[in-house]
C-alpha positions as CSV (number, residue, x, y, z in Angstrom):
1,M,69.7,99.0,111.5
2,A,67.0,99.3,114.2
3,R,63.4,98.9,113.2
4,S,60.3,100.3,114.7
5,I,57.4,98.0,115.5
6,L,55.5,99.3,112.5
7,G,58.5,98.7,110.3
8,M,58.7,95.1,111.5
9,V,54.9,94.6,110.9
10,G,55.3,96.0,107.4
11,L,58.2,93.7,106.6
12,G,56.3,90.7,108.0
13,T,53.3,91.6,105.8
14,T,55.5,91.8,102.8
15,L,57.1,88.5,103.6
16,V,53.6,86.9,103.9
17,F,53.0,87.8,100.3
18,A,56.6,87.4,98.9
19,I,57.4,83.9,100.3
20,P,54.6,82.1,98.5
21,V,55.5,83.8,95.2
22,A,59.1,82.8,95.7
23,L,58.1,79.2,96.5
24,L,55.9,79.1,93.4
25,G,58.9,80.4,91.4
26,L,61.1,77.6,92.7
27,E,58.3,75.1,91.8
28,F,58.2,76.4,88.2
29,L,62.0,76.6,88.0
30,L,62.9,73.2,89.4
31,A,59.9,70.8,89.2
32,R,57.9,71.9,86.2
33,G,60.9,72.8,83.9
34,Q,59.7,76.4,83.1
35,P,62.7,78.5,83.9
36,T,61.4,81.7,82.4
37,V,58.2,81.7,84.6
38,G,60.2,80.5,87.6
39,A,62.8,83.2,87.3
40,G,60.2,85.8,86.7
41,L,58.4,84.9,89.9
42,L,61.6,84.8,91.9
43,V,62.5,88.3,90.6
44,A,59.0,89.5,91.5
45,A,59.3,88.2,95.1
46,G,62.7,89.9,95.4
47,L,61.4,93.2,94.1
48,M,58.5,93.0,96.6
49,I,61.0,92.9,99.5
50,A,63.4,95.4,97.9
51,I,60.6,97.9,97.3
52,E,59.4,97.6,100.9
53,E,62.9,98.2,102.2
54,H,64.1,101.0,100.0
55,V,61.1,103.1,98.8
56,T,60.4,106.2,100.7
57,T,56.9,106.5,102.0
58,P,55.0,109.7,102.9
59,D,55.6,108.8,106.6
60,D,59.4,108.7,106.0
61,L,59.4,112.1,104.3
62,A,58.3,114.0,107.4
63,G,61.1,112.4,109.5
64,K,63.8,113.1,106.9
65,A,62.7,116.8,106.6
66,L,62.8,117.1,110.4
67,D,66.3,115.6,110.6
68,K,67.6,118.0,108.0
69,T,65.9,121.0,109.6
70,V,67.2,120.2,113.1
71,G,70.6,119.4,111.8
72,T,71.0,122.9,110.2
73,V,69.3,124.9,113.0
74,V,70.9,123.2,116.0
75,K,74.7,122.7,115.8
76,S,76.2,119.8,117.6
77,P,78.9,120.5,120.2
78,D,81.5,119.0,117.9
79,D,80.7,121.5,115.2
80,E,81.1,124.5,117.6
81,E,84.6,123.5,118.7
82,E,86.0,123.7,115.2
């Protein structure tokens, strides 16, 4: 999937925060022997990335609405042939 420049900046910003949380989770899980805290931090880091990827933002809503409107108003040439 192609990303816009702002999408890549958003992902990079999310990774700046998620990677240290994941590394701290690994530290707790492997070195300190606290699996509950370590697993919790790893899940939190994963959720940070998943939310950034899959949650719809207000900017995305306008684009989706425009795609639906254009798709219903303007028929593609393939639709007209049938």
